[in-house]
N, C-alpha and C positions, 0 to 999 in steps of 0.2 A: 643473199649468200645461204639463208637457211635451206633452201630448195637442194643446194648441191651438196652442203653438208648432210642433208638425209639421203640424198641419191648417194653418194660415195660412201657416208659413215653409217646409215641407217639411223640405229633408235640412237646411238652414242653420240651423232651430230646433232640429234633432236634435243638431247639431253646438256651438249654444250650450249645452243641455242636458248634453251630454256634458262641454264645460268648466266648466260649475257643477260637476258631480260630479268632475273631476280638483282644480279648486281645493278643494273639500270633503274630498278623499282627501288633499292635501298638508296641510291645516290638521288634519286629525288626526291625521297621522303626526307632525308638529311637535310637537302636544302629548304625544304618547307618548313622542318622544324627551326631552323637558324632564321629564317626571314621572321618579320614582325609582320602578322598580316592583320586580316578585319578583326580579330580578336583583339589584337594591340590598338588597333584604331577605336573601336568602342569602348576601352579602358580609359584612353585617354580622352575621349570624348566627354565620357561621365567624368572624370577629372576635371576636366574643364567645366562643366555643369555645375560641378560642386563649389567649386572656387567663384564661379559666376554669382550663386546664390550667397556664398558668404560676402561676397563684396556689395551686392544687393541690399544685404541685411546691415552692414556697416554705413553704407549710404543713407539708407534709411533712418536710422539711428542719427547719423549727425545731422539729417535735415530736421528731425521732431526736436532734437537739442535745440538747435537756433530758433526754431520757432516756439518752443516753449519757453527761452530764454530772452525773447523778443528781439533777436539778432537780427533778423529778417522775416517777412510774411511770408504766406503761400504765393500771394501774386507777385512779389519779389521774385522769389526764386523761381518760378514761371517762366516771369519774364526774361531773366536771365539765360534760363534753359533755352526761351525760344530764340534769343541773339545767337546763343554760342552754336546753337544745332544750325544754324544760316551759315556761321562763319565758314564752314567747309564749302560753301557753294549750293547744299541741297537742304532744305527742311525735310529732314528724313528719320529723325529720334537717331540717329548714330552720329559719332564726333570722331573725325579721324585726324583731327588736326593736333598742335602743341598743347600739352597738359598746362604750362604756365607761358603766358606772353614773355617774350623776350626783352620787353622793357615793360616798366610799371604806365599803366594808365594816368595816372594822377601827375598834375602841374607840380612843378617846384614848390608854388605856396600852398596848393593843398597839404602836399608833402609836410613841410615845415609845420601848418596847423595841426596836424594831424599827429607830427611828434610832442608837440606841447599838451594834446589833452588824453595823453597815454595816462591812465590810471596805474598800469603795471608796466614798469618799464621793460620785465621779460618776456610780455605779451603782446602781440599783434594786435590793436584793436580791430572788433569787428567791422568788416565794410558795410557800408550804408548804402545802397541801392535807390535810385531815386525811382519814384511811381511811376508805372507805365501809362504815356500820353496818348499814344494810339497806334495805328500802323503807318507804317512806310508805305506810300503809293506806288512805288516803282517793285520792291522785293517782299512787302508784307510783313516786315520783321518789325518786333515791336520795340517801340521807341521811348526810351525812359525819361522820366521827366520833362524839362524845359530845353531838350535837345535842339540845336541847329541843324544836325548832320544826323543822317541814318548811322547808327553802330556797322550795320551790315553793307552795304551799299555805297556809304559814305555820299550819298547825293545831299545837297541842300533843300532844307523842307521850309522855310520860310522866307 
């Protein structure tokens, strides 16, 4: 349409085309301003990194407190981390499963004896993890204590 306008209207037609282009450019700029582009993504990524660093700080503090109070040893924590890491099917240093198990892993007898040993009725006792016995021959998961079955792949060990 630009050539026809210029041919029939001369400079006036060209000016109309320029105004139309300016209006289009202004409209596109407005759309870019309202969209959350790469800048917003970078800000969100920075916020996630800050949150992640803060979570790491609290996890480290809790683990060190558990070790200092002799609630758990480093070996017990590492064995449990290995077991949990393999629960989602892959030992990759990540966990995408449920935070808490759907049911307690304690048997009724263990739960009853546990209730009787609580020193403080308002606080749950610290969990005791059995020492690591070895690795599962099938999946390589850490085997706690005298377990008869692998906690990861559930095969019989003995």
